[in-house]
N, C-alpha and C positions, 0 to 999 in steps of 0.2 A: 552699243545700242542700235541697233539699223532702221533706218527711216524709208518704208517706198512712199514717193508721192504721187497724190495723179491731180492734174492739174485744167481745170473747169474755165473756160474763156468766155467771154462774151453773155455776160447776165446782165443784156440792159436796163437801166431803171428807166420805167415809163408813166412814174407818175407815183406818190406820196398812199394815196388808195387802195387799202387795203384790200378789197374784190378784184384789185387785176392782178392776172397771175404772170409770172416773171419768167423769161426765156433761159432755158441753159441746153448752152452747143457745150459739147466738147471739142478739143482742138482736135487734129488725125493721130498727135503723138497719143492725150490721153485717150483716147477710143483705142488706139493699140494697148496700152497698160491695162483698160479697165476689162476687154477681154479674157486678158491674161491671168484677171485676180482672183482666187477661191472664193468660191459660192459664201462664205463665211465671211470676207471683206465685200464682196458687190454686193451684198443685201443693203448692210448698213449705206454704199455709196446712194445706191439707189431709193431710199430712205430721204437722202440728204439733198438727194436732187427734187425729191417730192417737194419736201417743206422748202426750198427753196422757191420753188413753182409758183406755190404758195402763200407763203409771208415773204418771201425778201432774202436778201444775202445775208444780212447777220442775221449770224445763228448763235447766240447767246445761252443757249438752252440742249447746247451739244457739247460734249467732254472737250479740254483744253481749247476750246472756241478762241480765236483772238484778232484784231484786226492788226494788219501787219502792215498797210498805207491805208492812207483816205479810200485807197478803191481793190483792194487787194486782204482777203480776208483767207485763215485756214482753220482745221479742228481734226481731230481724231478721228478716225472711223473704227481702229482695231489696236489696242494697247497691247502692251509686250514683247515678245518677238516673233516674230518683225513686230513691227509697229508704222501704219499705217497711217496716213497722213494728205489730207486732201487739200489741195489750194485754189481758191476761184477769185477768180474776176469781175468786177464790174464793169462792163462798158457803159457810160455815160450817154453815148450819145444817141 
């Protein structure tokens, strides 16, 4: 099975208050990868970004979500062949 990863970096923690929006920034590498994704994969990626902006980086409601480390997370935005996996990092600065 092949997997394709997209890295989303710099999701700063601005507080625990759920009314705050989170900032999502793509690394240069991720930005280039995102532009090459098929539409059927890009749409769930953008939905994931909107969910992170609205409610934070912990996405237990997404398929195969898991916390990789204290600050890194991942989930699958497309299963099957090929599988697309998004990895993102919280910037607690």
